[in-house]
N, C-alpha and C positions, 0 to 999 in steps of 0.2 A: 593696591594689589590689581593684578592686570587677571584680565578676564574673556572667555574665547565663546561662540554661541556654540546655542546645542546642534549646530549643523559641525562645528569645528571638530563638537566635543563626539559627537559620531566618528568623524574620518579616523582622528585622532587615536581612539577604543577600538575601531571597530567592530560595531554596532551600527544602529539604526539612529537613526536624528528620534524615531517615535518613540523608540527603549530610551534614548539616554532624558526625552522627557517625561515618560515614567519613573525613569529611577529617582531624579529630579520631584517630583511628586511626592514620591515615600520619602521623601527627605532623607535617601540613602547620596546622595551627592553633599558632603562638606560645604557649606556657604555658597550654595546654589540663589540664587536670587530670580524671580520674577518681575521682569520690566515689562510695562502690554500686558500684552500676550506671547512672551520671548523670555526662555529662561536663559541666565549669566553665569555662566562657570568659571570658578577660576582658575587662572590658567595652569597651575600645576595642581590641581584635585586627580587625584587618585581614580581608573574604574574601578564600579565595587564590586565585590565578588558575586557572580550570577544567583540569587538566592532559588531562582526556578533549576540549574543544574545542583546544586547543594539537594536541593529537594525532593533528587533523582538517583542520587548516588546508591543506593541500596536497591535499586529495584532491576535488578538482575532473576530475582525469585521473584518477581511479581507471576502473577497468570495474566497471561493477552490475549489478545481476542483480536480477530479478525480488522484492520485498519477502511475496510469501504464493506458496502455491500452491494452486493454480486447476484446477480440471479442467477442460479442455481448452487448458490452456497450452502455447505451442511453443516450449519449449525447447530439444525432443531435435529439434524440426524446421529448428531457423535455418537451417541450411549450408541447407540445399533455398530456404526462402524467401527470402537474401538476394543470389541467385542475379536476383532479379527487381526489385531496389532501381535507382533510376534518377538514382541521383545522379551518377553520372560524370562525364555533362558540362557540370554547373554548372546546371543550365534547371530543373531541381527545383530550389528551393530552403527547399520548406513538404513537413510531414508529417500525415496526419490517422489516429487510428484511433478512428471511432466506437464500436470494443464494445469496448473497450481488457482487459478483465478483469486478469490478472496481468499485461499486461505487457512479457512476454517480446519484441516484435518491438520495443514505444516505446526499451526503455534500449535491445537490443543497435545499434540506429538512436542514439539518444543518444551510446552510448560511441562509434559511430565517426564521426560527421557533427557541424559545427556548422551547425546548418539557421535561414535567417530565423525561420520558423512554425512552431510544433507545439502542435500543437489535436487532445486525446481528452477523450473521455464513456463512462458506458456509463452504465446505466436504474440500476446499485443502487446506492444512497442511500449504503451502508456503507462500500462500495469507495470510491466517489470523494471522500467521508468524510475516508478513511482514507489517501487522495494529497494532499489539502489539510495534512492535520495532518503529514505526511514534509515536506512543500512551507514550511508561514509558522510552525511550529510544534515543530522539532525536539525543542531542547532537554527539552521537558515532558514530549515524548512520550515519548523516551529514559529521561528518567527516573523514568515512570509503569512504561514496560515493564524494568528494571532492577527494580523493587523486585518487580515479579510476578515474573519469574524469582529473584529471592532467594528468596523466597516459597515458590514452587512445587518447586522441584529437590530441597530438602532431606526434602520427606515423602515418605512412607513413601504405598505404594499405596490402602489407605483413605482419607487424609488428602488425596490432590490429589483423590481423587474429590469428597470433600465442597467442596473449593478451584474446582475444574473450576465443577461444580455452583452455586456462589452467582456465580460470577464468567459463567455461562452465563444465567443469572436476571437479573443485574444488567445483563448487553447487549441481552440485550430487553424491560427495561425501560428503557435512554434511549431502546431504538431506537424503540418507538410510543412513544414520551412527542414525543420530536420537539424538544427542548430543543438550543438551539446552545449554548448555556452547557456544553453536557457533551458535545460535539461529541472534546476530545482523547484524555477518558476512555475515550468507546466506540473512537475508533480502535485504543488501545493493547488494548483490550478485542478488536477485531477482528482483533488481530497477535496476541492469544494464545490465542485459540481456533482460531482458524487452526493454529499451533504445535504446538498439547496434541492436538487434537481427531480423532478417527479420517479419518487418510489426508487429511487437511487439508483435507476438502471443509467446501464452505461452500453448508449446506441450509436453507429451510424449508419449516415448512407451512403449512398455509394461511390462517393468521392472522400469516401476516408471521415467528415467533418462529424464530432458528433454534434446530435439533434434533437436532442431530449426535454421541454418545457420546464421553465421553473417549478417545485413543487409548493406546498402548502402550509410549514414547515415553521413554526409561532417565535420559536430562538432556538437554531438547531444548534449544535454540537457540532462545529467545523473542527477545529482546533483540540484534541483530547489526547491533552500532554504527558501525562503520565501511562496513556496506554502509548502511544508510537516511541517514547522514550524509552521504553520497558521490551517492544520492538527492536526498536533498531539498537539494544545490545543482545537478543537475542536473534539476529542476523547476520553478526560481525562475522562466524563462523560457518556460514549458508556460502554455497557456490548458488549464483544465480544465470540466467540465459536469456535470451529474448529470441525463444528459435522453436522450429520444430521438435513435438517427444521425441522422436528417433535422436538425434543428437545427445540421450538419452543415455545411447546403448554403451556408451563408452568406461560410462559412472558406473550400471550398475551391473553386479556379479549377484555369489551365493552368499555374500551376505547380507542382501538388500531386504528391505521394503520398501513394493510400488505401488503409488496406489493414481490407478488412473482416473480420470473425471473428465469425459471429453466431453464436448459442445456434442447433446445429444440430438438426435434422427426424431422429425415429428412424432406424432404416434398417430398421429390421420394424415390424409391427403392432403386434408386444407387447412393443416394446425400449421404456422409457422412462428418464427421469432426471426425480427433483424440483429445479422448479426452484429457480434461484442469486440469484431474487426470487419477490415475488409475480406478477412482471407475465408469462403464455406467450408465447411466438414461436411460434405453431400456424403452420399451411398458406398462411393468407390473411397472416399477417404477413411470412412466407418469398417472394411474391409480388412482396405491396408495398418491397422489398426487394430485388428484382430492376428493378423502374421504377426504385428513387432510382440504383441503379447507372447502370443506363442513360442517365440524366438528368445526374450526373457528366461519366462519359465524354462524352457530347457537348458537354460545357462545356471541353471538354484535358485533365479528367486522368490522372493514371495511376494504374489502377489493380491490386489484385493480391485477390482474395477467395475461399475457403478456405469449402467448405460437407460436409455431411458423406455426400451423393453425388457429388461429384466430390474433384477434383487441385484443385490451383489456379488458381487461371483468373487471366492478366495481360490487363487489356485496353489494345493498342497503339494506335495514331494511325491506323492503317489498317483496326481494327475495326468491321465493320458494325453 
């Protein structure tokens, strides 16, 4: 009988060498044998059906939750925000969220309603790239995240710090390079850093480099595989864009519910928050947003807006 190495099997089957080793250790590759610290596999062995994929075939109805921690996220306010959903009369069939962030409201709506069209956008390029990777490349993304999880969690504190620093540096190199061929790796690093950094913050310096230190989580769930696969299914028909909120204008019409959750103006003259991206959202931008919201209201859209100095504001048809 002729044999091939795990590396050769990985190339033949289109999966990672690590995944081949896992399949062999689970006795799912017929006649695979461990020689020393290497697996050898019959040359005519068939690639096993991926049980991970089978496990989640029925996940389209699964309730999903945000895949990132995100400053300003609205997970704790959903009960308040959902009171403004205008979908009961079936006249509103579209949803737009031009500052999507962690997507707490988006995912709540996707869990509860089957809408005709959904649109999300954000100015944060790395964030939107991660949404794209989850929607379009879930297999490769999950494989990378499982690798990071398996490598990081067994380490002691000092080795974790070194591993984290390496991944943060790699993320910043990819972030600055703008090379589309590394988008899946960049998305996996975005999730890894979010799950292992201090307080799950996303913060960049003036050079656009992610600079949050490592957190102190004992056993972080870096790859929430079930949730990510379910999110991927729910995002399949969602239109996504990395760009300014104004670009949502063509999507928004009288059949659209729009939720605006912009970066907040500091509550005091001394309060500040290091930005989510290199782009500041200053007072002039807040004024421009208010004008845009009024224009979308005049188009007939149902609108909810939240900002730091006010409660949620809902624009009704009889508002001027």
